[in-house]
DRENKOLFI-855419 format. One record per atom (N, C-alpha, C): x, y, z; residue number from 1. Coordinates in Angstrom, 3 decimals. Atoms other than C-alpha are relative to their C-alpha. Example, Ala and Ser with C-alpha at 12.3 -4.5 7.8 and 13.67 -1.06 7.14 Angstrom:
+----------+----------+----------+-----+
!        X !        Y !        Z !  nr !
+----------+----------+----------+-----+
!    0.890 !   -1.190 !    0.000 !   1 !
!   12.300 !   -4.500 !    7.800 !   1 !
!    0.900 !    1.200 !    0.000 !   1 !
!   -0.820 !   -1.190 !   -0.060 !   2 !
!   13.670 !   -1.060 !    7.140 !   2 !
!   -0.770 !    1.090 !    0.730 !   2 !
+----------+----------+----------+-----+
***
This chain:
+----------+----------+----------+-----+
!        X !        Y !        Z !  nr !
+----------+----------+----------+-----+
!    0.351 !   -0.771 !    0.596 !   1 !
!   27.448 !  -32.579 !  -57.281 !   1 !
!   -0.455 !    1.362 !    0.192 !   1 !
!    0.637 !   -1.332 !    0.045 !   2 !
!   25.598 !  -30.149 !  -55.889 !   2 !
!    0.867 !    1.247 !    0.909 !   2 !
!   -0.826 !   -0.504 !   -0.686 !   3 !
!   28.686 !  -29.248 !  -53.408 !   3 !
!    1.137 !    0.999 !   -0.680 !   3 !
!   -1.349 !   -0.987 !    0.981 !   4 !
!   30.683 !  -28.023 !  -56.148 !   4 !
!   -0.499 !    1.522 !   -0.507 !   4 !
!    0.264 !   -1.749 !    0.089 !   5 !
!   30.828 !  -24.090 !  -56.566 !   5 !
!    0.371 !    0.033 !   -1.408 !   5 !
!   -0.748 !   -0.790 !    1.008 !   6 !
!   31.153 !  -22.803 !  -59.760 !   6 !
!    0.726 !    0.966 !   -0.326 !   6 !
!   -1.263 !   -0.841 !    0.093 !   7 !
!   33.498 !  -20.986 !  -60.922 !   7 !
!   -0.506 !    1.268 !   -0.431 !   7 !
!    0.528 !   -1.480 !   -0.050 !   8 !
!   32.808 !  -17.024 !  -60.430 !   8 !
!    1.094 !    0.767 !   -1.122 !   8 !
!   -0.701 !   -1.099 !    1.093 !   9 !
!   34.494 !  -14.441 !  -63.182 !   9 !
!    0.236 !    1.389 !    1.077 !   9 !
!   -0.227 !   -1.470 !   -0.378 !  10 !
!   35.944 !  -11.579 !  -61.723 !  10 !
!    0.791 !    0.913 !   -0.718 !  10 !
!   -0.593 !   -1.073 !    1.038 !  11 !
!   36.642 !   -8.406 !  -63.725 !  11 !
!    0.623 !    0.920 !    1.375 !  11 !
!   -0.889 !   -0.588 !   -1.004 !  12 !
!   38.638 !   -5.907 !  -62.275 !  12 !
!    0.376 !    1.238 !   -0.950 !  12 !
!   -0.479 !   -1.629 !    0.744 !  13 !
!   39.707 !   -1.782 !  -63.422 !  13 !
!    1.245 !   -0.219 !   -0.319 !  13 !
!   -1.449 !    0.199 !    0.441 !  14 !
!   43.034 !   -1.798 !  -65.429 !  14 !
!    0.452 !    1.669 !    1.135 !  14 !
!   -1.272 !   -0.950 !   -0.917 !  15 !
!   45.855 !    0.095 !  -63.140 !  15 !
!   -0.196 !    1.286 !   -1.203 !  15 !
!   -0.254 !   -1.267 !    0.124 !  16 !
!   45.507 !    3.780 !  -63.778 !  16 !
!    1.597 !    0.402 !   -0.026 !  16 !
!   -1.588 !   -0.419 !    0.459 !  17 !
!   48.835 !    5.019 !  -65.742 !  17 !
!   -0.279 !    1.343 !   -0.106 !  17 !
!    0.070 !   -1.421 !    0.308 !  18 !
!   49.138 !    8.717 !  -65.906 !  18 !
!    1.373 !    0.511 !   -0.380 !  18 !
!   -0.952 !   -0.317 !    0.324 !  19 !
!   51.977 !    9.787 !  -67.994 !  19 !
!    0.148 !    1.450 !   -0.218 !  19 !
!    0.181 !   -1.196 !    0.004 !  20 !
!   52.765 !   13.307 !  -67.755 !  20 !
!    1.129 !    0.409 !   -1.587 !  20 !
!   -0.478 !   -0.685 !    1.463 !  21 !
!   53.685 !   15.303 !  -71.087 !  21 !
!    0.643 !    1.058 !    0.292 !  21 !
!   -0.293 !   -0.903 !   -0.123 !  22 !
!   54.931 !   18.462 !  -69.964 !  22 !
!    0.521 !    0.112 !    1.512 !  22 !
!   -0.414 !   -0.304 !   -0.797 !  23 !
!   57.451 !   19.731 !  -67.381 !  23 !
!   -1.432 !    0.746 !    1.122 !  23 !
!    0.629 !   -1.166 !   -0.538 !  24 !
!   55.506 !   21.291 !  -64.553 !  24 !
!    0.693 !    1.308 !    0.079 !  24 !
!   -0.671 !   -1.436 !    0.159 !  25 !
!   56.019 !   25.136 !  -64.319 !  25 !
!    0.093 !    0.055 !    1.884 !  25 !
!   -0.068 !   -0.373 !   -1.597 !  26 !
!   57.145 !   26.290 !  -60.455 !  26 !
!   -0.023 !    1.138 !   -0.551 !  26 !
!   -0.350 !   -1.575 !   -0.009 !  27 !
!   57.284 !   29.899 !  -59.672 !  27 !
!    1.558 !    0.031 !    0.201 !  27 !
!   -1.622 !   -0.342 !   -0.562 !  28 !
!   60.343 !   31.230 !  -59.705 !  28 !
!    1.112 !   -0.115 !   -1.332 !  28 !
!   -0.853 !    0.868 !    1.627 !  29 !
!   61.812 !   29.184 !  -62.765 !  29 !
!   -0.168 !    0.660 !   -0.894 !  29 !
!    0.464 !   -0.760 !    1.136 !  30 !
!   60.219 !   31.341 !  -65.590 !  30 !
!   -0.406 !   -0.690 !   -0.668 !  30 !
!    0.576 !    0.204 !    0.269 !  31 !
!   58.490 !   29.246 !  -66.840 !  31 !
!   -1.688 !    0.006 !    0.051 !  31 !
!    1.164 !   -0.255 !   -1.045 !  32 !
!   55.352 !   29.928 !  -64.899 !  32 !
!   -0.845 !    1.401 !   -1.251 !  32 !
!    0.852 !   -0.937 !    1.262 !  33 !
!   52.504 !   32.063 !  -67.367 !  33 !
!   -0.277 !    1.180 !    0.953 !  33 !
!    0.068 !   -1.134 !   -0.830 !  34 !
!   52.626 !   35.613 !  -66.033 !  34 !
!   -0.094 !    1.448 !   -0.676 !  34 !
!   -0.204 !   -0.652 !    0.857 !  35 !
!   52.239 !   39.109 !  -67.927 !  35 !
!    1.557 !    0.783 !   -0.189 !  35 !
!   -1.775 !   -0.374 !    0.009 !  36 !
!   56.401 !   39.897 !  -67.336 !  36 !
!    0.562 !   -0.475 !   -0.807 !  36 !
!   -0.189 !    1.082 !    0.784 !  37 !
!   56.625 !   36.582 !  -68.956 !  37 !
!   -0.458 !   -0.126 !   -1.499 !  37 !
!    0.192 !   -0.360 !    1.546 !  38 !
!   54.449 !   37.608 !  -72.434 !  38 !
!    0.219 !    1.358 !   -0.022 !  38 !
!   -0.626 !   -0.917 !    0.926 !  39 !
!   55.753 !   41.048 !  -72.481 !  39 !
!    1.987 !    0.383 !   -0.318 !  39 !
!   -1.196 !    0.254 !    0.819 !  40 !
!   59.356 !   39.672 !  -72.821 !  40 !
!    0.077 !   -0.949 !   -1.135 !  40 !
!   -0.158 !    0.482 !    1.131 !  41 !
!   58.248 !   37.381 !  -75.420 !  41 !
!   -0.516 !    0.682 !   -0.974 !  41 !
!    0.024 !   -1.344 !    0.911 !  42 !
!   56.821 !   40.426 !  -77.023 !  42 !
!    1.203 !    0.521 !   -0.660 !  42 !
!   -0.981 !   -1.013 !    0.134 !  43 !
!   59.571 !   42.263 !  -76.853 !  43 !
!    1.311 !   -1.199 !   -0.960 !  43 !
!   -0.922 !    1.327 !    0.290 !  44 !
!   61.926 !   38.805 !  -78.145 !  44 !
!   -1.096 !    0.389 !   -1.371 !  44 !
!    0.498 !   -0.166 !    1.508 !  45 !
!   59.455 !   38.900 !  -81.306 !  45 !
!   -0.180 !    1.030 !   -0.578 !  45 !
!   -0.569 !   -0.692 !    0.970 !  46 !
!   59.914 !   42.298 !  -82.278 !  46 !
!    1.390 !   -0.062 !   -0.467 !  46 !
!   -0.967 !    0.456 !    0.475 !  47 !
!   63.352 !   41.857 !  -81.781 !  47 !
!    0.770 !   -0.825 !   -1.372 !  47 !
!   -0.459 !    0.427 !    1.274 !  48 !
!   63.563 !   39.602 !  -84.248 !  48 !
!   -0.662 !   -0.227 !   -1.296 !  48 !
!    0.445 !   -0.797 !    0.795 !  49 !
!   61.342 !   41.272 !  -86.486 !  49 !
!    0.875 !    1.055 !   -0.838 !  49 !
!   -0.539 !   -0.841 !    0.064 !  50 !
!   63.197 !   43.959 !  -86.224 !  50 !
!    1.838 !   -0.184 !   -1.144 !  50 !
!   -1.376 !    0.569 !    0.236 !  51 !
!   66.362 !   42.003 !  -87.039 !  51 !
!    0.168 !   -1.105 !   -1.522 !  51 !
!    0.071 !    0.475 !    1.443 !  52 !
!   64.969 !   40.662 !  -90.600 !  52 !
!   -0.984 !   -1.537 !    0.456 !  52 !
!    0.544 !    1.734 !    0.065 !  53 !
!   63.285 !   37.348 !  -89.124 !  53 !
!   -2.123 !   -0.213 !   -0.229 !  53 !
!    1.080 !    0.402 !    0.663 !  54 !
!   60.060 !   35.753 !  -90.283 !  54 !
!   -1.108 !    0.769 !    1.167 !  54 !
!    1.015 !    0.130 !   -1.016 !  55 !
!   56.472 !   37.025 !  -88.800 !  55 !
!   -1.058 !    0.638 !   -0.708 !  55 !
!    1.008 !   -1.013 !    0.670 !  56 !
!   53.997 !   39.510 !  -89.139 !  56 !
!    0.582 !    1.099 !    0.086 !  56 !
!   -0.696 !   -0.859 !   -0.139 !  57 !
!   55.491 !   43.004 !  -89.923 !  57 !
!   -0.346 !    0.635 !    1.127 !  57 !
!    0.536 !   -0.756 !   -1.622 !  58 !
!   55.495 !   45.036 !  -86.619 !  58 !
!   -0.620 !    1.015 !   -0.393 !  58 !
!    1.222 !   -1.443 !    0.450 !  59 !
!   52.762 !   48.329 !  -86.063 !  59 !
!    1.276 !    0.832 !    0.173 !  59 !
!   -0.727 !   -1.266 !   -0.166 !  60 !
!   54.217 !   51.392 !  -86.084 !  60 !
!   -0.136 !    0.115 !    1.685 !  60 !
!    0.435 !   -0.176 !   -1.658 !  61 !
!   54.392 !   52.547 !  -82.170 !  61 !
!   -1.107 !    0.757 !    0.141 !  61 !
!    0.994 !   -0.758 !   -0.310 !  62 !
!   51.668 !   54.250 !  -80.789 !  62 !
!    0.336 !    2.226 !   -0.109 !  62 !
!   -0.072 !   -1.269 !    0.179 !  63 !
!   51.311 !   58.442 !  -80.865 !  63 !
!    0.319 !   -0.021 !    1.481 !  63 !
!   -0.113 !   -0.122 !   -1.325 !  64 !
!   52.739 !   59.761 !  -77.437 !  64 !
!   -1.495 !    0.443 !    0.642 !  64 !
!    1.111 !   -0.844 !   -0.412 !  65 !
!   49.280 !   61.423 !  -76.693 !  65 !
!   -1.418 !   -0.637 !    0.005 !  65 !
!    1.468 !    0.788 !    0.416 !  66 !
!   46.730 !   58.647 !  -77.305 !  66 !
!    0.206 !   -1.002 !    1.028 !  66 !
!    0.203 !    0.999 !   -0.983 !  67 !
!   45.482 !   56.882 !  -74.208 !  67 !
!    0.466 !   -1.574 !   -0.456 !  67 !
!    0.009 !    1.753 !    0.387 !  68 !
!   46.329 !   53.058 !  -74.087 !  68 !
!    0.572 !   -0.367 !   -1.090 !  68 !
!   -1.019 !    0.795 !    1.725 !  69 !
!   48.122 !   53.010 !  -77.618 !  69 !
!   -1.394 !   -0.119 !   -0.908 !  69 !
!    0.382 !    0.009 !    0.940 !  70 !
!   45.320 !   53.402 !  -79.272 !  70 !
!    0.035 !    1.061 !   -1.696 !  70 !
!   -0.032 !   -1.199 !    1.344 !  71 !
!   45.455 !   54.984 !  -83.114 !  71 !
!   -1.438 !    0.984 !    0.082 !  71 !
!    0.815 !   -1.114 !   -0.123 !  72 !
!   43.467 !   58.252 !  -83.296 !  72 !
!   -0.652 !   -0.120 !   -1.220 !  72 !
!    1.123 !    0.298 !    0.752 !  73 !
!   40.216 !   57.635 !  -85.617 !  73 !
!    0.563 !    1.702 !   -1.184 !  73 !
!   -0.045 !   -0.711 !    1.223 !  74 !
!   41.070 !   59.922 !  -89.147 !  74 !
!   -1.226 !   -0.459 !   -1.145 !  74 !
!    0.782 !    0.256 !    0.505 !  75 !
!   37.936 !   60.081 !  -90.909 !  75 !
!   -0.849 !    1.936 !   -0.308 !  75 !
!    0.804 !   -1.350 !    0.277 !  76 !
!   36.117 !   62.667 !  -93.296 !  76 !
!   -1.450 !   -0.215 !   -0.164 !  76 !
!    1.400 !    0.286 !    0.393 !  77 !
!   31.960 !   62.852 !  -93.020 !  77 !
!   -0.355 !    0.098 !   -1.269 !  77 !
!    0.478 !   -0.110 !    1.247 !  78 !
!   30.614 !   62.375 !  -96.379 !  78 !
!   -0.641 !    0.863 !   -0.197 !  78 !
!    1.820 !   -0.947 !   -0.194 !  79 !
!   27.101 !   63.562 !  -95.498 !  79 !
!   -0.046 !    1.375 !    1.765 !  79 !
!   -0.238 !   -0.645 !   -0.570 !  80 !
!   26.861 !   66.503 !  -93.405 !  80 !
!   -1.487 !   -0.767 !    0.962 !  80 !
!    0.571 !    1.011 !   -0.705 !  81 !
!   24.622 !   65.196 !  -89.863 !  81 !
!   -1.464 !    0.836 !   -0.793 !  81 !
!    0.705 !   -0.492 !    0.237 !  82 !
!   20.622 !   65.860 !  -90.401 !  82 !
!   -0.346 !    0.792 !    1.070 !  82 !
!    0.950 !   -0.683 !   -0.769 !  83 !
!   18.601 !   68.668 !  -88.851 !  83 !
!   -1.217 !   -0.463 !    0.020 !  83 !
!    1.277 !    0.347 !   -0.119 !  84 !
!   15.203 !   68.112 !  -87.276 !  84 !
!   -0.919 !    0.192 !   -0.778 !  84 !
!    0.655 !   -0.158 !    1.099 !  85 !
!   13.396 !   70.034 !  -89.756 !  85 !
!    0.434 !   -0.653 !   -1.238 !  85 !
!   -0.281 !    0.026 !    1.070 !  86 !
!   15.079 !   68.859 !  -92.731 !  86 !
!   -1.279 !   -1.198 !   -0.756 !  86 !
!    0.864 !    1.162 !    0.622 !  87 !
!   13.076 !   66.660 !  -95.560 !  87 !
!    0.985 !   -2.068 !    0.056 !  87 !
!   -0.486 !    1.473 !   -0.168 !  88 !
!   15.969 !   63.574 !  -95.183 !  88 !
!    0.297 !   -0.559 !    1.230 !  88 !
!   -0.409 !    0.472 !   -1.510 !  89 !
!   15.714 !   62.947 !  -91.376 !  89 !
!   -0.832 !   -1.202 !   -0.235 !  89 !
!    0.600 !    1.504 !   -0.236 !  90 !
!   14.743 !   59.223 !  -90.944 !  90 !
!   -0.252 !    0.350 !    1.580 !  90 !
!    0.399 !    0.234 !   -1.607 !  91 !
!   12.723 !   58.850 !  -87.487 !  91 !
!   -0.711 !   -1.709 !   -0.115 !  91 !
!    0.378 !    1.560 !   -0.155 !  92 !
!   11.598 !   55.693 !  -86.334 !  92 !
!   -1.311 !   -0.152 !    0.059 !  92 !
!    1.602 !    0.211 !   -0.080 !  93 !
!    7.916 !   56.365 !  -86.309 !  93 !
!    0.081 !    0.322 !   -1.020 !  93 !
!    0.612 !   -0.093 !    1.912 !  94 !
!    7.812 !   57.081 !  -90.193 !  94 !
!    0.784 !   -1.237 !   -0.152 !  94 !
!   -0.380 !    1.231 !    0.256 !  95 !
!    9.635 !   54.055 !  -90.168 !  95 !
!   -0.850 !   -0.919 !    0.077 !  95 !
!    1.270 !    1.010 !   -0.032 !  96 !
!    7.288 !   51.914 !  -88.503 !  96 !
!   -1.506 !    0.514 !   -0.831 !  96 !
!    1.097 !   -0.139 !    0.735 !  97 !
!    4.349 !   53.769 !  -90.041 !  97 !
!    0.121 !   -0.441 !   -0.714 !  97 !
!    0.012 !    0.675 !    1.334 !  98 !
!    5.471 !   52.701 !  -93.578 !  98 !
!   -0.030 !   -1.582 !    0.175 !  98 !
!   -0.025 !    1.493 !   -0.522 !  99 !
!    6.268 !   48.989 !  -92.005 !  99 !
!   -1.419 !   -0.492 !    0.000 !  99 !
!    1.464 !    1.248 !   -0.256 ! 100 !
!    2.219 !   48.639 !  -90.944 ! 100 !
!   -0.746 !    0.570 !   -0.993 ! 100 !
!    1.047 !   -0.363 !    0.776 ! 101 !
!    1.174 !   50.825 !  -94.270 ! 101 !
!    0.317 !   -1.767 !   -0.862 ! 101 !
!   -0.203 !    1.138 !    0.733 ! 102 !
!    3.037 !   48.031 !  -95.823 ! 102 !
!   -0.559 !   -1.339 !    0.121 ! 102 !
!    0.547 !    0.789 !   -0.356 ! 103 !
!    1.627 !   45.548 !  -93.951 ! 103 !
!   -1.551 !   -0.427 !   -0.084 ! 103 !
!    1.270 !    0.113 !    0.602 ! 104 !
!   -1.610 !   46.252 !  -94.472 ! 104 !
!   -0.744 !   -0.335 !   -1.512 ! 104 !
!    0.339 !    0.549 !    1.560 ! 105 !
!   -1.148 !   45.815 !  -98.123 ! 105 !
!   -0.045 !   -1.492 !   -0.084 ! 105 !
!   -0.526 !    1.133 !    0.359 ! 106 !
!    0.125 !   42.581 !  -97.690 ! 106 !
!   -1.036 !   -0.741 !    0.164 ! 106 !
!    0.773 !    0.902 !   -0.765 ! 107 !
!   -2.245 !   40.668 !  -95.761 ! 107 !
!   -2.050 !    0.665 !   -0.148 ! 107 !
!    1.192 !   -0.446 !    0.215 ! 108 !
!   -6.134 !   40.891 !  -96.717 ! 108 !
!   -0.789 !    0.389 !    1.215 ! 108 !
!    0.391 !   -0.700 !   -1.276 ! 109 !
!   -8.572 !   42.423 !  -94.394 ! 109 !
!   -0.682 !   -1.161 !    1.065 ! 109 !
!    0.552 !    1.045 !   -0.781 ! 110 !
!   -9.527 !   40.128 !  -91.259 ! 110 !
!   -0.884 !   -0.361 !    0.151 ! 110 !
!    1.679 !    0.788 !   -0.507 ! 111 !
!  -12.724 !   38.140 !  -91.038 ! 111 !
!   -0.318 !   -0.498 !    1.069 ! 111 !
!    0.562 !    0.545 !   -1.507 ! 112 !
!  -14.137 !   37.822 !  -87.635 ! 112 !
!   -0.972 !   -0.454 !    0.031 ! 112 !
!    0.404 !    0.869 !    0.031 ! 113 !
!  -14.899 !   34.698 !  -86.862 ! 113 !
!   -1.661 !    0.329 !    1.339 ! 113 !
!    1.278 !   -0.625 !   -1.045 ! 114 !
!  -18.963 !   34.482 !  -84.954 ! 114 !
!    0.830 !   -0.726 !    1.068 ! 114 !
!   -0.111 !    0.591 !   -1.212 ! 115 !
!  -18.758 !   34.152 !  -81.663 ! 115 !
!   -0.005 !   -1.029 !    0.619 ! 115 !
!    0.378 !    1.239 !   -0.335 ! 116 !
!  -18.601 !   30.828 !  -80.217 ! 116 !
!   -1.161 !   -0.371 !    1.120 ! 116 !
!    1.132 !   -0.326 !   -0.775 ! 117 !
!  -21.950 !   30.081 !  -78.113 ! 117 !
!    0.167 !   -0.721 !    1.186 ! 117 !
!   -0.077 !    0.416 !   -1.713 ! 118 !
!  -22.076 !   29.231 !  -74.279 ! 118 !
!   -0.250 !   -1.531 !   -0.585 ! 118 !
!    0.429 !    1.362 !    0.285 ! 119 !
!  -21.596 !   25.805 !  -74.128 ! 119 !
!   -1.222 !   -0.741 !    1.188 ! 119 !
!    0.577 !    0.563 !   -0.636 ! 120 !
!  -24.700 !   23.803 !  -73.031 ! 120 !
!    0.146 !   -1.024 !    1.650 ! 120 !
!   -0.418 !    0.122 !   -1.240 ! 121 !
!  -22.794 !   21.748 !  -70.434 ! 121 !
!   -0.754 !   -0.380 !    1.504 ! 121 !
!    0.566 !   -0.641 !   -1.351 ! 122 !
!  -23.670 !   23.433 !  -67.475 ! 122 !
!   -1.686 !   -0.320 !    0.058 ! 122 !
!    1.429 !    0.032 !   -0.105 ! 123 !
!  -27.312 !   23.325 !  -68.302 ! 123 !
!   -0.640 !   -1.097 !    0.534 ! 123 !
!    0.795 !    1.504 !   -0.035 ! 124 !
!  -27.711 !   19.547 !  -69.042 ! 124 !
!    0.624 !   -0.387 !    1.698 ! 124 !
!   -0.328 !    0.566 !   -1.612 ! 125 !
!  -25.603 !   19.031 !  -65.500 ! 125 !
!   -1.447 !    0.158 !    0.901 ! 125 !
!    0.778 !   -0.644 !   -1.602 ! 126 !
!  -28.050 !   21.057 !  -63.310 ! 126 !
!   -1.470 !   -0.419 !   -0.517 ! 126 !
!    1.152 !    0.973 !    0.289 ! 127 !
!  -30.893 !   19.489 !  -65.116 ! 127 !
!   -0.432 !   -1.565 !    0.543 ! 127 !
!    0.152 !    1.263 !   -0.832 ! 128 !
!  -29.612 !   15.988 !  -64.293 ! 128 !
!    0.062 !    0.051 !    1.498 ! 128 !
!    0.099 !    0.074 !   -1.438 ! 129 !
!  -28.767 !   16.538 !  -60.720 ! 129 !
!   -1.696 !    0.844 !    0.687 ! 129 !
!    2.037 !   -0.049 !   -0.122 ! 130 !
!  -32.832 !   18.675 !  -60.609 ! 130 !
!   -0.272 !   -1.450 !    0.362 ! 130 !
!    1.139 !    1.398 !    0.005 ! 131 !
!  -33.989 !   15.529 !  -61.453 ! 131 !
!    0.578 !   -1.531 !    0.654 ! 131 !
!   -0.445 !    1.024 !   -0.860 ! 132 !
!  -31.929 !   13.229 !  -59.682 ! 132 !
!   -0.554 !    0.344 !    1.867 ! 132 !
!    0.454 !   -0.791 !   -0.857 ! 133 !
!  -32.813 !   15.673 !  -56.541 ! 133 !
!   -1.631 !   -0.512 !    0.028 ! 133 !
!    2.097 !    0.297 !    0.496 ! 134 !
!  -37.000 !   15.232 !  -57.528 ! 134 !
!    0.089 !   -1.067 !    0.520 ! 134 !
!    0.456 !    1.645 !   -0.445 ! 135 !
!  -36.488 !   11.191 !  -57.406 ! 135 !
!    0.547 !   -0.300 !    1.196 ! 135 !
!   -0.263 !    0.172 !   -1.739 ! 136 !
!  -34.795 !   11.101 !  -54.354 ! 136 !
!   -1.332 !    0.636 !    0.842 ! 136 !
!    1.488 !   -0.974 !   -1.253 ! 137 !
!  -37.592 !   13.480 !  -52.439 ! 137 !
!   -1.131 !   -0.922 !   -0.538 ! 137 !
!    1.110 !    0.015 !    0.424 ! 138 !
!  -40.174 !   11.799 !  -54.427 ! 138 !
!   -0.007 !   -2.438 !    0.480 ! 138 !
!   -0.069 !    1.621 !   -0.568 ! 139 !
!  -38.543 !    7.914 !  -53.210 ! 139 !
!   -0.205 !   -0.241 !    1.417 ! 139 !
!   -0.347 !   -0.107 !   -1.536 ! 140 !
!  -37.847 !    9.107 !  -49.461 ! 140 !
!   -1.701 !    0.041 !    0.706 ! 140 !
!    1.234 !   -0.388 !   -0.629 ! 141 !
!  -41.546 !   10.325 !  -49.402 ! 141 !
!   -0.940 !   -1.609 !   -0.132 ! 141 !
!    0.497 !    1.648 !    0.579 ! 142 !
!  -42.769 !    6.751 !  -51.114 ! 142 !
!    0.289 !   -0.914 !    1.104 ! 142 !
!   -0.195 !    1.313 !   -0.298 ! 143 !
!  -40.930 !    4.447 !  -49.374 ! 143 !
!    0.839 !    0.541 !    1.271 ! 143 !
!   -0.273 !   -0.378 !   -1.024 ! 144 !
!  -40.472 !    6.245 !  -46.155 ! 144 !
!    0.228 !   -0.809 !    1.293 ! 144 !
!    0.067 !    0.536 !   -0.867 ! 145 !
!  -40.890 !    3.600 !  -43.978 ! 145 !
!    1.574 !   -1.390 !   -0.046 ! 145 !
!   -1.115 !    0.928 !    0.321 ! 146 !
!  -38.367 !    1.153 !  -45.637 ! 146 !
!    1.162 !    0.611 !   -0.046 ! 146 !
!   -1.709 !   -0.549 !    0.154 ! 147 !
!  -34.610 !    2.307 !  -45.222 ! 147 !
!    0.696 !   -0.724 !   -0.573 ! 147 !
!   -0.427 !    0.104 !    0.418 ! 148 !
!  -33.109 !   -0.011 !  -46.810 ! 148 !
!   -0.078 !    0.003 !   -1.783 ! 148 !
!    0.590 !   -0.459 !    1.249 ! 149 !
!  -34.979 !    0.425 !  -50.134 ! 149 !
!    0.541 !    1.298 !   -0.460 ! 149 !
!   -0.296 !   -1.029 !   -0.197 ! 150 !
!  -34.241 !    3.994 !  -49.649 ! 150 !
!    1.268 !    0.347 !   -0.385 ! 150 !
!   -1.202 !   -0.673 !   -0.254 ! 151 !
!  -30.768 !    4.497 !  -49.089 ! 151 !
!    1.031 !   -1.342 !   -1.460 ! 151 !
!   -0.325 !    0.571 !    1.315 ! 152 !
!  -30.531 !    1.532 !  -52.404 ! 152 !
!   -0.215 !    1.397 !   -1.101 ! 152 !
!    0.632 !   -1.298 !    0.809 ! 153 !
!  -32.458 !    4.284 !  -54.317 ! 153 !
!    1.219 !    1.104 !   -0.313 ! 153 !
!   -0.477 !   -0.785 !    0.312 ! 154 !
!  -30.221 !    6.979 !  -53.096 ! 154 !
!    1.632 !   -0.125 !   -0.693 ! 154 !
!   -1.560 !    0.632 !    0.435 ! 155 !
!  -26.828 !    4.988 !  -53.714 ! 155 !
!   -0.115 !   -0.137 !   -1.489 ! 155 !
!    0.323 !    0.077 !    1.370 ! 156 !
!  -28.283 !    4.645 !  -57.484 ! 156 !
!    0.136 !    0.574 !   -0.270 ! 156 !
!   -0.518 !   -1.006 !    0.673 ! 157 !
!  -28.627 !    7.869 !  -58.181 ! 157 !
!    1.197 !    0.846 !    0.324 ! 157 !
!   -1.208 !   -0.854 !   -0.163 ! 158 !
!  -25.357 !    9.430 !  -56.329 ! 158 !
!    0.584 !   -0.788 !   -1.363 ! 158 !
!   -0.955 !    0.588 !    0.786 ! 159 !
!  -23.787 !    6.719 !  -58.737 ! 159 !
!   -0.524 !    0.530 !   -1.647 ! 159 !
!   -0.075 !   -0.657 !    0.905 ! 160 !
!  -25.703 !    7.787 !  -61.623 ! 160 !
!    0.303 !    1.477 !   -0.430 ! 160 !
!   -0.389 !   -1.430 !    0.045 ! 161 !
!  -24.991 !   11.548 !  -61.163 ! 161 !
!    1.396 !   -0.133 !   -0.047 ! 161 !
!   -1.308 !   -0.180 !    0.572 ! 162 !
!  -21.252 !   10.590 !  -60.776 ! 162 !
!    0.079 !   -0.392 !   -1.717 ! 162 !
!   -0.492 !    0.197 !    1.352 ! 163 !
!  -21.446 !    8.822 !  -64.207 ! 163 !
!   -0.478 !    0.896 !   -1.186 ! 163 !
!    0.445 !   -1.456 !    0.938 ! 164 !
!  -23.215 !   11.710 !  -65.733 ! 164 !
!    0.888 !    1.139 !   -0.268 ! 164 !
!   -1.120 !   -0.714 !   -0.198 ! 165 !
!  -20.566 !   13.641 !  -64.462 ! 165 !
!    1.267 !    0.107 !   -0.747 ! 165 !
!   -1.092 !    0.621 !    0.756 ! 166 !
!  -17.972 !   12.050 !  -65.767 ! 166 !
!   -0.242 !   -0.222 !   -1.740 ! 166 !
!    0.317 !    0.056 !    1.351 ! 167 !
!  -19.521 !   11.546 !  -69.089 ! 167 !
!    0.028 !    1.422 !   -0.802 ! 167 !
!    0.151 !   -1.836 !    0.252 ! 168 !
!  -20.388 !   15.660 !  -69.500 ! 168 !
!    1.346 !    0.946 !   -0.019 ! 168 !
!   -0.543 !   -0.848 !   -0.150 ! 169 !
!  -17.683 !   17.005 !  -67.969 ! 169 !
!    1.799 !   -0.659 !   -0.527 ! 169 !
!   -1.255 !    0.616 !    0.261 ! 170 !
!  -14.377 !   14.226 !  -68.912 ! 170 !
!   -0.058 !   -0.776 !   -0.954 ! 170 !
!   -0.070 !    0.462 !    0.882 ! 171 !
!  -15.403 !   12.343 !  -71.695 ! 171 !
!   -0.254 !    0.969 !   -1.742 ! 171 !
!    0.190 !   -0.750 !    1.724 ! 172 !
!  -17.116 !   14.573 !  -74.308 ! 172 !
!    0.319 !    1.377 !    0.185 ! 172 !
!   -0.648 !   -1.002 !   -0.088 ! 173 !
!  -15.983 !   17.633 !  -75.577 ! 173 !
!   -1.500 !    1.006 !   -0.441 ! 173 !
!    1.080 !   -0.712 !    0.340 ! 174 !
!  -17.853 !   20.927 !  -75.342 ! 174 !
!   -1.391 !   -0.201 !   -1.044 ! 174 !
!    0.584 !   -0.122 !    0.851 ! 175 !
!  -20.935 !   21.425 !  -77.306 ! 175 !
!   -1.633 !    1.185 !   -0.086 ! 175 !
+----------+----------+----------+-----+
***
């Protein structure tokens, strides 16, 4: 039973079949996209329109003096241009001044919030460090001949300072 191999199912991808839908254009056969071919197609379309075929009516030919075949703009100004001393002159400064006046009229006067007082965390942290330093100095003086007790006491003080540092600056918010 143990010697029999379990059947393995192998999955494979289908062979890729590409079916071309359009014939490939080759240079020189007249089907490649080029400026000359586009111009020729436009000329054929204009000839069909002139012969009465369907489509958009042909545009009139541009005048000879216009650059690149653009039509000249023909318009008559309704209002004469404003002069710098006229009352009807619109300036950016006047528009900005009017907008600021409307903004002041729309919103009430802002009330200044009281200045946030300085946090007392730094003062409390300095107090804790000072107390720890004084306690360490007292322990060293009292147990000056007993080094293991001094080492244990100083490590306990260092641990308490680290815990208070984490509580003051990591856990607590400004107060």
